[in-house]
N, C-alpha and C positions, 0 to 999 in steps of 0.2 A: 511315141512317136515313131516309126517305122524309118528304115534305112532309107528308103524308095522318098519316103515322104519328106527325109530331111533333106536329100538330095535336089528333090525339085523345090521344095523353100527356099532352099540356100543358093540356085541357079544364078549366076549375076547377069545382068542387064544393064546397059548403058541408062544413065539418068539426066534430067537437065537440072542446071543449076537450082532454077524456080523450084521445081518439083519437092526441092529438098525442105522447102520451107523452113531455113535456116533462122533461129532466131537467137539475138544477141545475149549473149549469158550459156548458151548450147555448150555440154563438156564435147570435148574433141580430144582422139585418141591421137600424138604427134607422136611420127617414128623416123626415127635417126638412121642413118646406115655408116657411120664415121668407125665403127668397131666392126669385129668380124661378125657378129650376132647382132641385126637391126636390135635397136635399144627404144623401147615404150614407154613414153609418159601420158599424161591426161594434162591438158591446159583448156582454157575456155574463148569461147568466140567473143571480141570487144564488138567487129564490125567488120565493113566490106563496101568497095566502090565496084561495081560491078562492071566486067571486063578488066579492071585494073589491080586489084590488089584483095587482098585478105588482113586483117588486123586480127592478132590473135596474141593471148598472155605469153609469155617466156615460160614453158613447164621448168618445174625443179625437180632437183634430186635431192633427195636428203637435206632439204630444204635450202638448195643453193641451186641460184640458175643455170640452166643448163646452157653451156658456152657455144652459139650458135655463129656461122659464120657465112657472109654472101655470098651467096650462089651456091649455098648447100643444095643437097635434095632430100626432102624428107616427102614422107608417106600421110595424110591427114585424114583419120574414119573417122565418120560421126553416125550417129544413130538419129533419122528422124521421123516421125510415125511408127510405120512398121517395117520400115525400109532400115539396113545398116549398108552407106556407102561410105568410098575410100577414092582418092583422087591423088596425083602427086602434084608435087609445088616446089619452088625453088625461094631459098632467103632471098627475099629484095633489101630489106632494111632490118637492120637492131637497135631498138632505143633500149640502152642499159640504164640500170639505176637511176634517179627513183621509178621511171615507168616500167619499164620492165615489159614492153611489149616490141610486137614482130611484124612486119611485112610480108605478108607470103604472095606469090605470083596466083594469079588469080586459075582455076583449073580449066583446062582446055577440053577434058574427057574424064568423066564419072562412073564409076564401075559399083552396081548395087546389088542387092537381095533383098528379096520381099520375104519376112518371117513369119510365121502365126501368132496372135493374139498373146496367147498365152504361152511363151515361149521360158521354157524351165531350165534352170542353169544351175551346177554346183555350186555348193557355198557348205560354208562352216561358219553358222551362227548360234552360238551360246543362246538360251531362251527359256523361260518358263511357263508352266502351266498354273495356273491360280486357283486356289480351290473355290469350290462355287460355295460352301458355306464352311470358314471359319479352316483349320487345317490348315498346314504348310505349302505352299509351293513347291511343283517338283518341278528340279532341275532337269532341263533336255537340250537335244541340239537340234538346230535344219541342217540337212544336209541335201536339200534342193529346194528351190524356191521358185516360185510363177507368182503371177496377181493374181491369179484363182487359187491358189494354194502350195502347201509345201509336206517336206518328209520329213518327218520327226524320227529323231532316236532316243530312246528312254530305257533307263536301268530301273523304271518303276512303271508297271502298268497302268495303263489311263483308260479312260470307258472305251467299251466295245463298239462295234459297229454301229455309226446311225446315232450316236452319243455326241453331245456338244461340250467344247472346252473353250475356256480363254483364255489366250494363246499370247505372252507377251514376248519383244525381242527388240534389238536394237538394230537402225540402219543409220549411216554414213547421214549427218546433215547436209541439205542441200547449200547453207549457204558455208559449208568445211569445218565447221566451228563445233569439233565432235559428234555426237549420237543423237539423234533422236529416238526415244523410247514409242514401240507401235503397238499398240492392245488390241486384238478383234476375237471374236468369236469365231470358231472354229469346227467345223462339223467331221467328226471321222469318217472317214470312206472304205479303208481297209486296215485290217490288222497282220502283223506278222510276228513270230519270235524267231529270233537267232541263236544261235548257240555260240558263246564266246570259248576263247581257247583255255582260259579259266575256268570253267565248266559253269559261268552263270549265265543267264541269259540277257538279249538284249532287246527289247520291244521297239519293233518298227510300224508308224502311222502314217497313212496318208490321210492329210485332212483338206480339207477346202475352206475359204475364206468366207464368212459368212456377210461380216457387215464392213470390211475394210473401209476405211475413210478415203475419201479421194486424194489427199494429198499424199498419206502412204501409198495408195496404189502407182500414183505418181513416180515415188521413193521408189517401192520396189521395180517398178518398170524401168526408172533408171538404174537400178544396180543389176539387173538381169542384162542390159545390154552392154553395160561396163564389163562384166564377167564375161560375155559374149566377144564381145571386141578385143578381150587382151589372149582369149583363146577359144576356139571353136569348138576343140574337144572337152569345154565345159559345160557343152548342152546335152543335157538328160534326154 
C-alpha cells in the first residue's frame, strides 16, 4: 500500500454512534492518561444506555484490575466493520470486585477512519508448513498477516511461485483462554532469499490464503485491528 493510499484511507471523519454497530462483547482499547505516557489496555463492551452511559469491563494489568477514579478522562477505541473509531469518555461509576465493570459517559463526538478490507499488519507468530506426503514439518514464522494472506520467513526453502502449502499457526482464542490453531491451504505468490549476517540464507515468501475458515477469518481480522489499534506504525 502506498503512502498516499494509507493517508487517504486513514483520514479521520465523524461517525454517529449507531453507525459503529457495537455489539455486546466487542473488544475495546481503553486508554488512560494518569501517567506521563498514555497507558493502553484492552477491555470488553458489556452494554450501554443510549445517550446515558456505556458499561465496560474494568481492564486488567498483569492480572490486577486497573484502579479507575470517578471523573477520570479516558479514550476508547474500537473497530467495527471496516472502521476504527475513537471517542473521549469520563468514568462515572466503578463497580469493584466481584463485578469489575465501569460506567462511562456516553460519547459526544466520535472520530473514525475507514480501512481497506485486507489491512496487513506486522506480527511475530511461530508457524509450521506441514508436509504433503510424510516427512517433517518445517518451522517458520509469520512476520505480517491480513485476512487474505501472510509473509513467511523460513530457513528452509518452500515451494516456488504458484506452489501450494499447508500452513498452521496459532491465534489468541476469542474466549481469552489460550490459543486456537489455524490450518489453511496457501498459494505461494512471491519468493525472495535474503543473506543473513552469519552467511546463511533466509527465505521470504508471500502467500495467499485459499480456504481460510470463516471463524479463523474473523480471528485474523480481529488480530489485525488489535495490532493496528495498539500502534498505527504496525501497518505494512
